C-alpha angles and dihedrals in degrees: 000000000000114000113251095204109126108221117205102225131124111326107250112171137011122208129182111226115200116196106202114199112205122197118244129193121278131002132036102225121162097203125149126282119303091359096137094267117158091226104093133182142181130220117231126189123206106203121193105196103204127212121271089266109074119227134192095006092280112104148134102236113260089235093053111107101177145015125227122197132184124193124193136174112248108256094020105071091159090072108077130178114195134198127187119194124185122209107260123234115260134045125309101331125172126228137197110204129172136202102242096221124100103230131206111242115265145072123335137172117231117200123185137187135186110218130203096226135044122271091031093295129137131031122347102241098176133015144174148151137216136177117250123200113200106211135151111290127020125309120194110211125183117222116191120196114206125210114261092203102105102155139020126201129189108226133224098035129203087053115201121178129180121230109273095023118125109198123170107234120228133219138183128218121206135197123224092273091056094255118146117248116207100214121194122254108281097027092112133044126222126205143165116257096181140341097052091155089069097048150349134225134197124224087257093057103258106149125202118199111216106171141344113292141083125290121193110213131191135203119195142179097233101223105028091048093223108150145164132204133202139171121249111204109210115200139168090248126083123240113302097189111159140170118307116257093237106119093253114031097152143014105286092024101248143031091277091049086229092152089229113153133183102209123095144165106074111153099197101260121137106244097183144320130222125211107231092188093232140023115315119240127218119316135338114235135203128229138181125297093038094294126155124194133200139173132211132198096262089063097255113147117203130204111199140176103258094215102047105017091237112157115245098177145334132205134181117230115247128244096026115170095181138321116337117239096183123048133161130182126201128174120209128208087244086072093254126136114215120198125190119194143153094287104040147295125301130191122203133183099252095218101050106017092234113148119254103180143336129220118193098175096102137048097215116227103174147015115312123216138194135224136157097348097316134103115213111213125193107212149174114264095344103075119221110346121210116207130183110247095215102048105019089235118151108242102181144311134238125225119286144157126227096307128020121199140201115332128211127188132212132159092357091305124119114211123196145148118241123185140194109232122196132019128055100284097077118174143148131211130203104215131200112191130180105238094207095057108012089238119148111249094185140322138201120215116210117189112211125214116260114276094016136099133220108298101182135097136252128265130268123190126205126214090262091059096254112144119213123195141152107229096195096265097105094262136099109225130199118209132191102248094213098047108019090235116150107251101179142342130203115262116275091238093075133058119218129204118233094240109128114267124227128223122222125218091264092054096253117137132233120200144146118275124186115230107151085321132003119287134177112255134187121219135175119257093265091053092234105109128047107222097186147324142217120203091224114095119213120204094213125358145205121197126211141180114315090025093281110164123210127193148105125282144151115286107251091225106029097045094183090059130080121214134190107239136199107198120196107215092184091073101012097243141123105259092191144331134204122200117227100232106103111131095352117145113255093246092064101027112144096019096099113136126184114244110212127334132338109254115216120198127213089259091057096252111145121218130191135166119218140201087240086078099254139110112218130205117197124191 
């Protein structure tokens, strides 16, 4: 129900409310509202829709497309009469509209809201309330709706733009309770405060960088006078946005997806769990200011407090045509959350959740990554897309077959698997592409048996440039990242799974080996000597200080249950395990399964999302 609290902000709209008392038969009682009296009345509103240019301080915002009213008898707030009015076509018309109900004489409360979209949808951009007394005769009552825009904020600060770039700057509007208001295009006006010799800006926020210097820009709500300012630093360099320094800004932690984390100390106690509403997708990630982000299959993105699990914001991805099967989150050091999914790429301000830009050029089919101002996007039928982090503009794409999978970057080279899907000529290629030029450094072609698809894994690159990948042949192979030459292969006596390996701080490698059942094994960097093993098998792993491994796997006793494990590779033992059963309905209890990696924060807290619809935090 709409809040009836009248907020004393800038006057925004004036309506005349006429309470018409109609005679009924019998009696002349003067009882309270809706008390069964035969004296009935109707409430009529005379609405003067002003022009787009407000005058006299009384206006319906130019970006308001509809009005929403609620009328309730005093003392009986459960009885609500509603009325929705859409802005008519044409210039400054007037309307007389009436609540259809015959009302008993007495006292009522009328609340009104101007909404950004038609049919009372979208943000409430003005609101107010007033008492209405229905009595014989006509009573003119003035209802003033006050702007709900109390604060503006320019997003993406600090803002750095290279000479010649033309990004559209983004802003957020907030109501008195701090809730974000998604205002329509054109609701706010941008201008230059100082430094106009270094750049220009349109009223809609499109900035053009002319030469190196600092431009102070302003965004304002034109009638209320609410405004915000920010500096735009113009430099000769292009955007250098990189991964957030948060401990876990993306799936696999870093550009090489090594899984290497810096946090430690979790003892295996459930700190909290958060209900995602639907099955979790991929891996939670951590941003600056103690923020944690997660995604579920209905396309809802959550921003949470990483310590307490309290929800800071939630947004639904645009352009959804159904549930998402692929989703990938990356946080940049510009305080932006980038989300890749089946229907595009979306950027949000990480602190508020307000959208910054949308790119629908790619159907994302793997985990995205971020380096030097560019987002690398595995896609269907369009290879590896490259998108500008600041504007969301597609810059180029690198070669690919039908489906391209997770990408990693090392020494200025992007490595990824791309596969032909469908038809009889099935194949997959391991590509190495120079990010600066798009030139192919090397590639490996892998024919696939008729009727089968690619059964291998995805690449991981260590700090020394060595690439590790299981190609579906039962071996884990190490390639020289610069040349593509094979450096090492696991011994023929063992069979590896195709789950992605992780690389410890000393360069040694952990992966899954089959020996009467998969187990987690520890090998040296050349894959020649086994340094240890733990009977527990983890689906996807992260590795922390002291070679502690984190991930989800099947409980060794309750084989229908998934646990989150910490494996101590120094003594080949299970350090702790936490079953994924918290808050799960009885019908599916014990069936939790980790989706993606275990994210580990700098404080050592471990986070996983599960198909049992929850996000877990373990301390």
